[in-house]
Biopython code that builds the backbone (N, CA, C, O; Angstrom):
import numpy as np
from Bio.PDB.StructureBuilder import StructureBuilder

atoms = [
    (1, "MET", "N", (-10.710, 29.721, -31.742)),
    (1, "MET", "CA", (-10.604, 27.854, -30.803)),
    (1, "MET", "C", (-11.703, 28.278, -29.155)),
    (1, "MET", "O", (-11.967, 29.239, -28.433)),
    (2, "LYS", "N", (-11.788, 27.874, -29.194)),
    (2, "LYS", "CA", (-13.219, 28.081, -28.389)),
    (2, "LYS", "C", (-12.844, 27.765, -27.216)),
    (2, "LYS", "O", (-12.386, 26.624, -27.171)),
    (3, "PRO", "N", (-12.854, 28.496, -25.925)),
    (3, "PRO", "CA", (-12.086, 28.036, -24.758)),
    (3, "PRO", "C", (-12.163, 26.583, -23.850)),
    (3, "PRO", "O", (-11.565, 26.235, -22.833)),
    (4, "VAL", "N", (-12.999, 26.028, -24.549)),
    (4, "VAL", "CA", (-13.412, 24.343, -23.771)),
    (4, "VAL", "C", (-12.615, 23.812, -25.073)),
    (4, "VAL", "O", (-11.852, 22.974, -24.592)),
    (5, "THR", "N", (-12.402, 23.851, -26.370)),
    (5, "THR", "CA", (-11.728, 23.112, -27.310)),
    (5, "THR", "C", (-9.807, 23.559, -26.688)),
    (5, "THR", "O", (-8.828, 22.819, -26.597)),
    (6, "LEU", "N", (-9.951, 24.917, -26.412)),
    (6, "LEU", "CA", (-8.609, 25.160, -26.073)),
    (6, "LEU", "C", (-8.125, 24.449, -24.829)),
    (6, "LEU", "O", (-6.907, 24.305, -24.734)),
    (7, "GLY", "N", (-9.022, 23.906, -23.702)),
    (7, "GLY", "CA", (-8.472, 23.876, -22.564)),
    (7, "GLY", "C", (-8.018, 22.233, -22.736)),
    (7, "GLY", "O", (-6.904, 21.824, -22.408)),
    (8, "ILE", "N", (-9.376, 21.149, -23.461)),
    (8, "ILE", "CA", (-8.802, 19.752, -23.985)),
    (8, "ILE", "C", (-7.214, 19.989, -24.850)),
    (8, "ILE", "O", (-6.170, 19.358, -24.681)),
    (9, "VAL", "N", (-7.491, 21.103, -25.781)),
    (9, "VAL", "CA", (-6.096, 20.789, -26.149)),
    (9, "VAL", "C", (-5.058, 20.967, -25.253)),
    (9, "VAL", "O", (-4.451, 20.007, -24.778)),
    (10, "VAL", "N", (-4.858, 21.878, -25.040)),
    (10, "VAL", "CA", (-3.515, 22.369, -23.729)),
    (10, "VAL", "C", (-3.519, 20.850, -22.804)),
    (10, "VAL", "O", (-2.531, 20.121, -22.715)),
    (11, "ALA", "N", (-5.103, 20.527, -22.038)),
    (11, "ALA", "CA", (-4.936, 18.807, -21.381)),
    (11, "ALA", "C", (-4.145, 18.081, -21.801)),
    (11, "ALA", "O", (-3.472, 17.491, -20.956)),
    (12, "ALA", "N", (-3.925, 17.854, -22.964)),
    (12, "ALA", "CA", (-3.373, 16.676, -24.168)),
    (12, "ALA", "C", (-2.830, 16.436, -24.238)),
    (12, "ALA", "O", (-2.408, 15.291, -24.400)),
    (13, "ALA", "N", (-2.334, 17.556, -24.153)),
    (13, "ALA", "CA", (-0.299, 18.340, -24.488)),
    (13, "ALA", "C", (0.371, 18.049, -23.146)),
    (13, "ALA", "O", (1.308, 17.312, -22.839)),
    (14, "VAL", "N", (-0.382, 18.832, -22.480)),
    (14, "VAL", "CA", (0.366, 18.001, -21.208)),
    (14, "VAL", "C", (0.714, 16.627, -20.576)),
    (14, "VAL", "O", (1.698, 16.150, -20.011)),
    (15, "ILE", "N", (-0.572, 16.186, -20.931)),
    (15, "ILE", "CA", (-0.722, 14.725, -20.326)),
    (15, "ILE", "C", (0.519, 13.912, -21.567)),
    (15, "ILE", "O", (1.503, 13.306, -21.143)),
    (16, "ILE", "N", (0.284, 14.026, -22.772)),
    (16, "ILE", "CA", (1.399, 13.701, -23.652)),
    (16, "ILE", "C", (2.846, 14.266, -23.458)),
    (16, "ILE", "O", (3.641, 13.827, -24.290)),
    (17, "ALA", "N", (3.343, 15.110, -22.579)),
    (17, "ALA", "CA", (4.620, 15.305, -22.581)),
    (17, "ALA", "C", (4.664, 14.995, -21.039)),
    (17, "ALA", "O", (5.829, 14.866, -20.664)),
    (18, "PHE", "N", (4.061, 14.892, -20.387)),
    (18, "PHE", "CA", (4.446, 13.732, -19.032)),
    (18, "PHE", "C", (4.706, 12.196, -19.214)),
    (18, "PHE", "O", (5.527, 11.467, -18.657)),
    (19, "VAL", "N", (3.643, 11.897, -20.275)),
    (19, "VAL", "CA", (3.656, 10.657, -20.541)),
    (19, "VAL", "C", (4.909, 10.110, -21.271)),
    (19, "VAL", "O", (5.542, 9.128, -20.884)),
    (20, "ALA", "N", (5.220, 10.897, -22.443)),
    (20, "ALA", "CA", (6.882, 11.002, -23.354)),
    (20, "ALA", "C", (7.731, 11.171, -21.800)),
    (20, "ALA", "O", (8.415, 10.313, -21.242)),
    (21, "GLY", "N", (7.473, 12.367, -21.404)),
    (21, "GLY", "CA", (9.050, 12.384, -20.584)),
    (21, "GLY", "C", (9.010, 11.366, -19.544)),
    (21, "GLY", "O", (10.176, 11.139, -19.220)),
    (22, "THR", "N", (8.195, 10.647, -18.870)),
    (22, "THR", "CA", (8.319, 9.249, -18.061)),
    (22, "THR", "C", (9.055, 8.133, -18.597)),
    (22, "THR", "O", (10.009, 7.581, -18.049)),
    (23, "GLN", "N", (8.435, 7.781, -19.942)),
    (23, "GLN", "CA", (9.259, 7.147, -20.955)),
    (23, "GLN", "C", (10.258, 7.188, -21.395)),
    (23, "GLN", "O", (10.708, 6.208, -21.987)),
    (24, "ILE", "N", (10.740, 7.976, -21.303)),
    (24, "ILE", "CA", (12.277, 8.707, -21.827)),
    (24, "ILE", "C", (13.025, 8.538, -20.633)),
    (24, "ILE", "O", (14.080, 7.912, -20.535)),
    (25, "GLU", "N", (12.249, 9.295, -19.487)),
    (25, "GLU", "CA", (13.342, 9.222, -17.884)),
    (25, "GLU", "C", (13.358, 7.679, -17.680)),
    (25, "GLU", "O", (14.054, 7.421, -16.698)),
    (26, "TRP", "N", (12.669, 6.196, -18.448)),
    (26, "TRP", "CA", (12.987, 5.205, -18.090)),
    (26, "TRP", "C", (13.883, 4.612, -18.701)),
    (26, "TRP", "O", (14.460, 3.649, -18.197)),
    (27, "ARG", "N", (14.244, 5.204, -20.231)),
    (27, "ARG", "CA", (14.838, 4.705, -21.329)),
    (27, "ARG", "C", (16.616, 5.199, -21.241)),
    (27, "ARG", "O", (17.571, 4.449, -21.446)),
    (28, "GLN", "N", (16.674, 6.812, -20.840)),
    (28, "GLN", "CA", (17.937, 7.072, -20.947)),
    (28, "GLN", "C", (18.924, 6.810, -22.242)),
    (28, "GLN", "O", (20.123, 6.551, -22.132)),
    (29, "ASP", "N", (18.366, 6.898, -23.212)),
    (29, "ASP", "CA", (19.140, 6.882, -24.515)),
    (29, "ASP", "C", (19.224, 7.701, -25.291)),
    (29, "ASP", "O", (18.313, 7.968, -26.075)),
    (30, "GLY", "N", (20.680, 8.472, -25.240)),
    (30, "GLY", "CA", (21.782, 9.576, -25.624)),
    (30, "GLY", "C", (20.478, 10.773, -25.893)),
    (30, "GLY", "O", (20.264, 11.727, -25.145)),
    (31, "PRO", "N", (19.709, 10.446, -27.127)),
    (31, "PRO", "CA", (18.379, 11.320, -28.017)),
    (31, "PRO", "C", (17.409, 11.206, -27.930)),
    (31, "PRO", "O", (16.584, 11.576, -28.765)),
    (32, "ALA", "N", (17.157, 10.607, -26.801)),
    (32, "ALA", "CA", (15.762, 10.505, -26.225)),
    (32, "ALA", "C", (15.919, 11.267, -24.970)),
    (32, "ALA", "O", (15.258, 12.167, -24.452)),
    (33, "GLU", "N", (17.194, 10.516, -24.576)),
    (33, "GLU", "CA", (17.161, 11.433, -23.359)),
    (33, "GLU", "C", (17.170, 13.432, -23.089)),
    (33, "GLU", "O", (16.769, 14.179, -22.196)),
    (34, "GLU", "N", (17.963, 13.638, -24.616)),
    (34, "GLU", "CA", (18.145, 14.756, -24.973)),
    (34, "GLU", "C", (16.506, 15.600, -24.934)),
    (34, "GLU", "O", (16.272, 16.662, -24.357)),
    (35, "LEU", "N", (15.432, 14.675, -25.807)),
    (35, "LEU", "CA", (13.854, 14.961, -26.159)),
    (35, "LEU", "C", (13.663, 14.983, -25.053)),
    (35, "LEU", "O", (13.353, 16.081, -24.592)),
    (36, "GLY", "N", (13.746, 13.893, -24.176)),
    (36, "GLY", "CA", (12.949, 14.439, -22.875)),
    (36, "GLY", "C", (13.260, 15.619, -22.193)),
    (36, "GLY", "O", (12.244, 16.161, -21.756)),
    (37, "GLU", "N", (14.206, 16.156, -21.967)),
    (37, "GLU", "CA", (14.524, 17.734, -21.520)),
    (37, "GLU", "C", (14.164, 18.630, -22.421)),
    (37, "GLU", "O", (13.650, 19.597, -21.860)),
    (38, "ALA", "N", (14.215, 18.755, -23.773)),
    (38, "ALA", "CA", (13.347, 19.659, -24.428)),
    (38, "ALA", "C", (11.853, 19.705, -24.045)),
    (38, "ALA", "O", (11.208, 20.736, -23.849)),
    (39, "ILE", "N", (11.282, 18.119, -23.946)),
    (39, "ILE", "CA", (9.740, 18.238, -23.540)),
    (39, "ILE", "C", (9.760, 18.792, -22.328)),
    (39, "ILE", "O", (8.958, 19.705, -22.132)),
    (40, "ASP", "N", (10.668, 18.382, -21.232)),
    (40, "ASP", "CA", (10.152, 19.223, -19.825)),
    (40, "ASP", "C", (10.384, 20.331, -20.096)),
    (40, "ASP", "O", (9.432, 21.108, -20.015)),
    (41, "ASN", "N", (11.715, 20.877, -20.525)),
    (41, "ASN", "CA", (11.498, 22.502, -20.944)),
    (41, "ASN", "C", (10.318, 23.127, -21.365)),
    (41, "ASN", "O", (9.629, 24.040, -20.910)),
    (42, "ALA", "N", (10.252, 22.275, -22.525)),
    (42, "ALA", "CA", (8.320, 22.933, -23.117)),
    (42, "ALA", "C", (7.454, 22.981, -22.057)),
    (42, "ALA", "O", (6.796, 24.019, -22.129)),
    (43, "ALA", "N", (7.148, 22.283, -21.057)),
    (43, "ALA", "CA", (6.226, 21.421, -20.421)),
    (43, "ALA", "C", (6.669, 22.722, -18.817)),
    (43, "ALA", "O", (6.497, 22.599, -17.604)),
    (44, "GLY", "N", (6.877, 23.115, -19.115)),
    (44, "GLY", "CA", (7.451, 24.383, -17.584)),
    (44, "GLY", "C", (9.184, 24.018, -16.833)),
    (44, "GLY", "O", (9.857, 24.640, -16.011)),
    (45, "GLY", "N", (9.387, 22.912, -17.483)),
    (45, "GLY", "CA", (11.002, 22.680, -16.691)),
    (45, "GLY", "C", (10.984, 22.240, -15.060)),
    (45, "GLY", "O", (11.810, 22.389, -14.159)),
    (46, "GLU", "N", (9.825, 21.708, -15.107)),
    (46, "GLU", "CA", (9.769, 21.250, -13.171)),
    (46, "GLU", "C", (11.264, 20.452, -13.573)),
    (46, "GLU", "O", (11.896, 19.851, -12.705)),
]
sb = StructureBuilder()
sb.init_structure("model")
sb.init_model(0)
sb.init_chain("A")
sb.init_seg("    ")
for serial, (resi, resn, name, xyz) in enumerate(atoms, 1):
    if name == "N":
        sb.init_residue(resn, " ", resi, " ")
    sb.init_atom(name, np.array(xyz, "f"), 0.0, 1.0, " ", f" {name:<3s}", serial, name[0])
structure = sb.get_structure()
């Protein structure tokens, strides 16, 4: 994979994880909350 392509993929993954985490945080539905925590942990556990 070219460095530019890898950078775009990583940036997209970070944005998707952030958006998904934000949406899930608003809902706080049992399983969705667990998924949000898993995404947060995968994204760096902030």
